[in-house]
Every structure is written in structure tokens, then in C-alpha cells.
C-alpha positions in Angstrom: 0.0 0.0 0.0 1.2 3.5 -0.9 0.0 6.6 0.9 0.7 10.1 -0.4 2.2 12.3 2.4 3.3 15.9 2.6 5.1 17.8 5.3 4.1 21.4 5.8 5.3 24.2 8.0 2.1 25.9 9.3 1.6 29.4 10.7 4.6 30.8 9.0 5.6 32.3 5.7 9.0 30.8 5.5 10.4 27.2 5.9 12.0 25.9 9.0 9.7 27.9 11.3 6.1 27.6 12.4 4.8 24.2 13.2 5.6 21.2 11.0 2.7 18.8 10.3 2.5 15.7 8.2 -0.6 15.4 6.0 -1.6 11.9 4.6 -4.0 12.0 1.7 -6.0 8.8 1.7 -8.1 7.0 -0.9 -9.9 5.1 1.9 -10.1 5.2 5.6 -7.3 3.5 7.6 -7.5 1.5 10.8 -6.8 3.6 13.9 -3.8 1.4 14.9 -2.1 2.1 11.5 -2.7 5.8 11.7 -1.2 5.9 15.2 1.8 3.9 14.0 2.4 6.3 11.1 2.1 9.3 13.4 4.6 7.7 15.8 7.0 7.0 12.9 6.7 10.6 11.7 7.5 11.9 15.2 5.9 15.3 14.5 3.6 17.0 16.9 0.7 16.0 14.6 0.0 13.9 11.6 -3.3 14.6 9.8 -5.2 11.9 7.8 -7.6 13.2 5.2 -10.0 11.3 3.0 -12.5 12.8 0.5 -16.2 12.1 1.2 -18.4 13.6 -1.6 -17.5 17.3 -1.6 -16.1 17.3 1.9 -13.0 15.8 3.7 -12.9 13.7 6.8 -10.0 14.6 8.9 -8.3 13.0 12.0 -5.2 14.1 13.9 -2.7 12.0 15.8 0.3 12.9 17.9 3.1 10.3 18.3 1.1 8.9 21.2 -2.6 9.5 20.8 -5.5 10.9 18.8 -6.6 14.5 19.6 -10.0 16.1 19.4 -8.9 19.2 17.4 -5.7 20.4 15.8 -5.3 23.8 14.2 -1.9 23.7 12.5 -2.4 20.3 11.0 -5.8 21.4 9.6 -4.2 24.5 8.2 -1.5 22.3 6.7 -4.1 19.9 5.2 -6.0 22.8 3.6 -2.7 24.1 2.2 -2.0 20.7 0.6 -5.5 20.4 -0.9 -5.6 24.0 -2.2 -2.1 23.6 -3.8 -2.4 20.1 -5.2 -6.0 18.9 -5.5 -8.6 21.7 -5.6 -6.8 24.8 -6.9 -10.1 26.2 -8.3 -11.7 26.4 -4.9 -11.4 29.0 -2.1 -13.1 27.2 0.7 -13.0 23.6 2.1 -15.2 21.8 4.5 -13.6 19.2 6.9 -15.6 16.7 9.0 -13.9 15.8 12.3 -14.8 13.0 14.6 -14.9 15.0 17.8 -15.2 18.7 16.8 -17.8 18.6 14.0 -17.7 20.7 10.9 -14.6 22.8 10.3 -14.2 25.2 7.4 -11.0 26.7 5.9 -11.2 29.6 3.5 -8.4 30.9 1.3 -7.8 34.7 1.1 -4.6 35.5 -0.8 -1.7 33.9 1.0 -3.7 33.4 4.2 -5.8 30.4 5.2 -8.6 31.1 7.6 -9.7 28.3 10.0 -13.3 28.5 11.2 -13.3 26.7 14.6 -15.8 26.5 17.5 -15.0 28.7 20.4 -13.2 27.1 23.3 -15.3 27.3 26.5 -13.3 27.8 29.7 -13.9 28.6 33.4 -11.9 30.3 36.1 -10.4 27.8 38.6 -8.2 27.8 41.7 -4.5 27.5 40.8 -3.5 23.7 40.6 -0.5 23.6 42.9 1.2 20.7 41.1 1.0 22.4 37.7 2.2 25.7 39.2 5.2 23.8 40.6 5.8 22.3 37.1 5.8 25.8 35.5 7.9 27.4 38.3 6.0 30.6 38.3 2.6 31.6 39.8 0.1 33.1 37.2 -2.2 36.0 37.7 -5.2 34.0 36.7 -6.0 30.3 36.0 -8.6 28.7 33.7 -9.6 25.3 32.6 -11.1 24.5 29.1 -12.4 21.3 27.6 -9.0 19.8 27.1 -6.4 22.4 28.3 -5.4 24.7 31.1 -4.7 28.4 30.4 -2.6 30.5 32.7 -2.3 34.3 32.4 0.9 36.1 33.2 2.0 39.8 33.4 4.1 40.2 30.3 6.1 38.6 27.5 9.2 38.2 29.6 7.3 36.0 32.0 6.3 33.7 29.1 9.8 33.6 27.7 11.4 32.8 31.0 9.2 29.9 32.0 11.4 26.7 32.2 8.9 23.9 32.7 9.5 20.6 34.5 7.9 18.3 32.0 7.9 15.3 34.3 5.6 17.2 36.6 3.4 18.7 33.8 3.0 15.2 32.3 1.0 14.2 35.4 -1.7 16.8 34.7 -5.3 15.8 33.7 -5.3 17.9 30.6 -4.1 17.6 27.0 -2.0 20.6 27.3 -1.1 23.8 29.2 -1.1 27.2 27.6 0.7 30.2 29.2 -0.1 33.7 27.8 0.5 37.4 28.4 -0.2 40.7 26.7 2.7 42.3 24.8 3.6 45.4 22.7 4.7 43.8 19.4 1.3 42.0 18.9 -1.8 41.7 21.1 -0.7 38.6 23.0 1.9 35.9 23.1 1.7 32.3 24.3 3.5 29.0 24.7 2.0 25.5 24.8 3.2 22.4 26.7 1.7 18.9 26.2 4.2 16.3 27.6 1.5 13.8 28.3 0.7 13.8 24.5 4.3 13.2 23.6 5.0 16.9 22.9 7.0 18.8 25.5 6.5 22.1 23.7 4.3 22.5 20.7 5.8 25.1 18.2 2.5 26.7 17.2 -0.9 25.6 18.5 -3.9 26.7 16.5 -6.5 25.0 18.7 -5.2 26.8 21.9 -6.3 30.0 20.2 -9.9 29.0 20.4 -9.5 29.8 24.1 -6.9 32.5 23.8 -9.0 34.6 21.4 -12.1 35.0 23.4 -10.1 35.7 26.6 -8.0 38.4 25.0 -10.8 39.8 22.9 -12.8 40.5 26.0 -9.8 41.8 28.0 -8.5 44.1 25.3 -12.0 44.9 23.9 -10.9 44.0 20.4 -12.5 41.6 17.9 -9.4 41.2 15.7 -6.1 40.2 17.3 -2.6 39.4 16.3 -0.6 36.7 18.2 2.8 35.2 18.5 3.6 31.8 19.9 7.0 32.0 21.4 8.5 28.6 20.8 12.0 28.3 19.3 10.4 28.1 15.8 7.8 30.8 16.5 4.5 31.3 14.7 2.3 34.2 13.8 -1.5 34.0 13.9 -4.3 36.4 13.2 -7.4 35.8 15.2 -11.0 37.1 15.1 -13.9 36.4 17.4 -17.3 36.0 15.7 -20.1 35.0 18.2 -19.5 31.3 19.0 -16.7 30.8 16.4 -13.1 31.8 16.2 -11.4 32.6 12.9 -7.7 31.8 13.0 -5.6 32.8 10.0 -2.1 31.8 9.0 0.2 31.0 6.2 1.9 27.7 5.3 4.8 26.3 3.2 5.4 22.8 1.9 8.7 21.2 3.0 8.4 18.0 1.0 6.0 15.5 -0.5 6.4 11.8 -1.1 4.9 8.3 -0.4 4.7 6.0 2.5 5.2 2.4 1.4 3.6 -0.2 3.7 4.2 -3.8 2.9 3.1 -6.9 4.8 
């Protein structure tokens, strides 16, 4: 069996930055066990599996260790691959995801715009074990559907966090996002997910479904610009629209080839 695969740097306009994702274009659905093995072999933060169904595309996302409910950068990468190689005459795609429903991606110039459901979250008491793992007490603490979100004073606080990933891996969440206001853009963030096999994710689109409504309310702005301060960095444009979040970014293809699976 041969599977067409692309590797794409998402949320960046140049190679070797942003967040790399693998995109597997399938003729038919694969067994979950095989998708997980492919993701483990790729050893990227996410591998997306895409199969056409009528005029829509089923999509699933796997880290090297498990399947996730929602992934922004691998959806952006998948749309980039489809627009560039399969549906060049279209400017909007519809993805069907197992756990997050209908997701649309629109192309406007060099930007791809993700249309995702808003991430609901609630204020919580600071979890002592996670604060110990981060090494710095936040100003505010929140818990969403799958992630924690911690608010800090400024960009320096975010840059200087040096996590203990062994402690963070014991958390009951997919990941932990730390964020602060800054001068260069509206807000910055970092994202840690050691219990998913990713110590620090380079750029996390799905985390911005929480970050956008939080900062939109706090800054009284519907449109926001964001930087994720990983080593590779990533730039995102975000817009809050009722119960949806529009997350925009660019992408670049690094390579394309084939996976060859033999018995």
C-alpha cells in the first residue's frame, strides 16, 4: 500500500519555522492502529489523515502517542496541501472531524482562515502541582475542555518559563497554555503537552480557540494578532465571531512523497 504524504510548516511564511505537520492524503479510511503507527513513525507533533467524502473531507489528527479532538496547525497544513495540489479552483474547504464537528477553511490571498468552534473555559483555583511544574505563579488560572490556560503579566514572564515536563505530564489535561499581553502584537503564548508526547508545541492553533475569546474580552478587540514564542515561532491572526473563532495563518510545503507499507 502506498500513501501520499506531505510535510508542511504551518503558521509561517518561511520554511524551518512555524509548526511542521504531516498530511496523509487517503483514498480510503485507515485503521486507527495504523494511523497511530504512522504518526509515531513521523514523530511530529501532529499527523493529519484526510480522505475525501463527496465534496467534503474527513480529517483526524494523531500525535506520536494518541489521537486528539482538534488540531489547528495540521488542519491549516491539510488545507494548504489540498488547495495547492487537488482543488486549486476552490477557495473554501469543509472538513468533517470525529470529535469537533464541521470545520471550514477559507483561502484569502496567502492566508488560510480556520473557522473553529469557540473554546469554552472557566476560572479555577490554581492547581499547585502544575504551578510547581511551571515554576511561576500566574495572575489567573482557567480550565477548558482539554487544556489549562494561565495568564501572566508580560512577555518576559512567558519567555522565562522553564517547565519541569515530568511534573506537567501528570496533569489531567491535553496541554497547558501560558499567555500574556505584549507590545509587538496583542498577546503571546507557549503551549506544553508532555502527556501527549509533545513537550512544547511550536504553534498551537486549537489553543487560540480559548486565547482569542479571553484576549478579545480583556482588550476589547474583535481582531487580534498573536505570536507563539516557541523556538520556531509562529504568527496568527485571530477574530472572534459569536461562538466561532477565525484563526488565520500562512503555510509552506517542505516535502512530498509516499509512505510504502508492505506486509
